C-alpha positions in Angstrom: 123.5 220.2 -3.0 121.1 222.2 -5.1 119.1 222.9 -1.9 122.0 224.9 -0.4 124.2 226.2 -3.2 125.7 228.9 -0.9 127.5 226.2 1.1 128.9 224.5 -2.0 131.4 226.9 -3.5 133.3 224.0 -5.1 130.4 223.7 -7.6 129.6 227.3 -8.4 130.9 226.8 -12.0 128.6 223.7 -12.4 125.7 225.6 -10.9 126.1 228.5 -13.3 126.4 226.1 -16.3 123.4 223.9 -15.3 121.1 226.7 -14.1 119.2 227.1 -17.3 118.8 223.4 -17.7 117.6 223.0 -14.2 115.0 225.8 -14.7 113.6 223.8 -17.6 113.1 220.6 -15.5 110.0 219.9 -13.5 111.4 218.0 -10.5 108.6 218.8 -8.1 108.1 215.2 -7.0 111.8 214.8 -6.3 112.0 218.0 -4.3 109.2 216.7 -2.1 111.6 214.1 -0.7 114.7 216.3 -0.4 114.1 218.1 2.9 116.3 220.9 4.2 119.7 219.9 5.7 119.2 217.6 8.7 116.1 215.9 7.2 115.8 212.5 5.7 115.8 211.5 2.0 114.4 208.1 1.2 117.2 205.6 0.9 115.7 203.8 -2.0 116.3 206.9 -4.1 120.0 206.1 -4.0 120.7 202.7 -2.5 124.3 201.6 -1.8 125.7 199.9 -4.8 125.5 196.1 -4.8 128.4 195.6 -7.3 131.6 197.5 -8.2 131.0 200.4 -10.6 127.3 199.8 -11.5 125.9 201.7 -14.5 123.2 204.3 -14.1 120.9 201.8 -15.9 121.6 199.2 -13.2 120.9 201.6 -10.4 117.7 202.9 -11.9 116.5 199.3 -12.4 117.2 198.7 -8.7 115.2 201.8 -7.8 112.3 200.7 -9.9 112.3 197.3 -8.2 111.8 198.8 -4.7 109.3 197.1 -2.6 106.3 199.5 -2.4 105.8 198.8 1.3 109.5 199.8 2.0 109.1 202.8 -0.2 106.1 204.0 1.7 107.8 203.7 5.1 110.8 205.7 3.8 108.7 208.3 2.1 106.5 208.8 5.2 109.7 209.3 7.3 111.0 211.9 4.8 107.7 213.8 4.6 107.5 214.0 8.4 110.7 216.1 8.4 108.7 219.0 7.1 105.7 220.1 9.2 102.4 219.7 7.3 103.9 217.9 4.3 102.5 214.5 5.1 98.9 215.8 5.0 99.4 218.0 2.0 97.8 216.9 -1.3 101.2 215.9 -2.9 102.2 214.1 0.3 98.9 212.1 0.5 99.0 211.3 -3.2 102.6 209.9 -3.0 101.7 207.7 0.0 98.4 206.5 -1.4 100.2 205.0 -4.5 103.7 204.1 -3.4 104.4 201.8 -6.4 103.4 204.6 -8.8 105.4 207.1 -6.9 108.5 204.9 -7.1 108.1 204.7 -10.9 107.7 208.5 -11.3 110.6 209.2 -9.0 112.8 206.8 -11.0 111.8 208.5 -14.3 112.6 211.9 -12.8 115.9 210.7 -11.4 116.9 209.3 -14.9 115.9 212.6 -16.5 117.9 214.6 -13.9 121.0 212.4 -14.2 121.2 212.7 -18.0 120.5 216.5 -17.9 122.7 217.5 -15.0 125.3 214.8 -14.2 126.0 212.8 -17.3 128.0 215.6 -19.1 130.4 215.8 -16.2 130.3 212.1 -15.2 133.8 211.1 -16.5 135.4 213.9 -14.5 133.4 213.1 -11.4 134.1 209.4 -11.7 137.8 210.1 -12.1 137.8 212.1 -8.8 136.0 209.3 -7.0 138.4 206.6 -8.3 141.4 208.7 -7.3 140.0 209.1 -3.8 139.4 205.3 -3.5 143.0 204.7 -4.7 144.4 207.2 -2.1 142.4 205.8 0.7 143.2 202.2 -0.2 146.9 203.0 -0.3 146.5 204.6 3.2 144.8 201.5 4.5 147.5 199.3 3.0 150.3 201.3 4.6 148.7 202.1 8.0 145.8 199.8 8.4 142.2 200.5 9.3 143.1 203.1 11.9 144.9 205.2 9.4 142.1 205.0 7.0 139.2 205.9 9.3 141.0 208.5 11.4 141.7 210.5 8.3 138.3 210.1 6.7 136.7 213.4 7.8 137.0 215.9 10.7 133.6 214.8 12.0 134.4 211.1 12.0 135.9 209.5 15.2 137.2 206.0 15.3 137.9 204.6 18.8 137.0 201.5 20.7 135.9 199.7 17.6 133.1 202.3 17.1 132.8 204.7 14.2 131.1 207.9 15.4 129.8 210.7 13.3 129.7 213.8 15.5 127.1 215.6 13.5 124.6 212.9 14.5 125.4 213.0 18.2 122.0 214.5 19.1 120.2 211.5 17.5 122.1 208.8 19.5 121.3 206.1 16.9 123.5 203.1 16.9 123.9 200.7 13.9 125.7 197.4 14.1 127.1 196.0 10.9 126.0 192.5 11.8 128.4 190.9 9.4 127.5 193.2 6.6 130.5 195.5 7.0 130.5 199.3 6.6 130.6 200.7 3.1 132.7 203.9 2.7 131.4 206.0 -0.3 133.2 209.1 -1.6 131.0 211.8 -3.0 131.6 215.0 -5.0 128.3 216.6 -3.7 128.1 215.8 0.0 130.7 218.5 1.1 131.0 219.9 3.7 129.2 217.1 5.6 129.7 213.5 6.2 126.5 211.4 6.1 125.4 208.2 7.6 123.1 207.2 4.8 121.2 204.0 5.4 119.2 202.2 8.0 117.9 198.6 7.7 117.6 196.8 5.4 120.4 198.7 3.7 124.1 198.1 4.3 125.5 200.7 6.8 127.2 203.3 4.7 129.2 206.5 5.3 129.3 209.1 2.6 132.2 211.6 2.8 133.6 214.3 0.6 136.0 213.0 -2.0 139.6 214.3 -2.1 140.3 216.5 -5.1 136.8 217.7 -5.6 138.0 221.3 -5.1 139.8 221.0 -8.4 136.8 219.4 -10.2 135.8 222.4 -12.3 138.8 224.7 -11.9 142.1 223.1 -12.7 143.0 223.1 -16.4 144.9 220.2 -17.9 148.6 221.0 -18.5 149.4 222.3 -21.9 152.1 220.2 -23.6 154.6 221.8 -26.1 152.9 222.3 -29.5 155.5 220.2 -31.3 155.0 217.3 -28.9 151.2 217.6 -29.2 151.5 217.4 -33.0 153.7 214.3 -32.7 151.7 212.3 -30.1 148.3 213.9 -30.1 147.2 216.4 -27.4 146.0 214.0 -24.7 149.0 211.7 -24.9 151.4 214.7 -24.9 149.6 216.2 -21.9 149.8 213.0 -20.0 153.5 212.6 -20.7 154.3 216.2 -19.9 152.3 216.1 -16.7 154.0 213.0 -15.3 156.7 214.9 -13.4 156.0 212.5 -10.5 154.7 208.9 -10.6 150.9 208.7 -10.7 148.2 206.1 -11.1 145.6 205.9 -13.8 142.9 207.3 -11.5 145.0 210.3 -10.4 145.9 211.2 -14.0 142.2 210.9 -14.9 141.3 213.5 -12.3 144.2 215.8 -13.3 143.3 215.7 -17.0 139.5 215.5 -16.8 139.4 212.2 -18.8 137.7 208.9 -18.2 140.0 206.4 -16.6 139.5 204.0 -19.6 140.7 206.7 -21.9 143.8 207.4 -19.8 144.5 203.7 -19.6 144.5 203.4 -23.3 146.9 206.4 -23.8 149.2 205.1 -21.0 149.4 201.7 -22.7 150.4 203.3 -26.0 153.0 205.5 -24.3 154.4 202.6 -22.4 154.6 200.5 -25.6 156.6 203.3 -27.2 159.1 203.2 -24.4 158.2 206.6 -23.0 156.7 205.3 -19.7 157.3 202.5 -17.4 155.1 201.2 -14.6 155.7 199.7 -11.1 153.3 198.3 -8.6 153.0 200.0 -5.2 150.7 198.0 -3.0 147.4 197.6 -4.8 148.2 200.2 -7.4 150.3 200.7 -10.6 152.2 203.9 -10.8 153.4 205.3 -14.2 156.5 207.4 -14.6 158.5 208.7 -17.5 161.5 206.8 -18.8 164.7 208.5 -19.8 163.4 208.6 -23.4 160.2 210.2 -22.2 162.1 212.8 -20.2 164.3 213.6 -23.3 161.2 213.9 -25.5 159.5 216.3 -23.1 162.7 218.3 -22.6 163.2 218.6 -26.3 159.8 220.2 -26.7 
């Protein structure tokens, strides 16, 4: 995304805020393997998760454990996307010592994550979880066809084949072979959809998460001052904002809070009789009770 900020208006506020931090980071080695749009970035730099909600430490550990032979193949493919880069001094140095390059890339990724992503991660994760909740409800209501046909304008689902039109010129076919296809929402991939991995990785499709347009722009609702003094600001805002039933993930996006924080507040509000909950498919939706309505209306 940093390679083409002009195409990512959704993140202009983030770009402005992180610009000075980015200028102070020496990410030269990482940039070596982030070619211009249409190129290939080594898959081991961000492999598909092998467990639900892995921590950044888990993912960095997997990166550091990459087989040097696999890393060299993927780095060579990435460098070949830019004419002359393979034979350049940085390119040759990276390929001559793949194990050392993997370690250095992991260290830089860790540095970049903490400097650029970690401050906004609760908000990003809330957007991703809300997207997963929405897509899962869609699949539960309409099946696989409803899920895949609405994934992205560049994705076609017909005849048991998932086709990404932006890759038509490459004519590369992947067969899941029992591994399935992993669908991964992203707050940075917009406006594209990306087929991310070749063997030995699980076939994966990265697509823009719903709600990312509000990621840095929509303020949390302001509750009445008296209610905020009574309940605390976050609980009052959650209660005030529940004009329609919503899930924990959806509320986390709306209020820019971590899902665990929202869950704790919802539990307290429900215990006080201000909310109730009902299951819809795989999800629990929260809504105000009559007492909750009266409390909000009373200000």
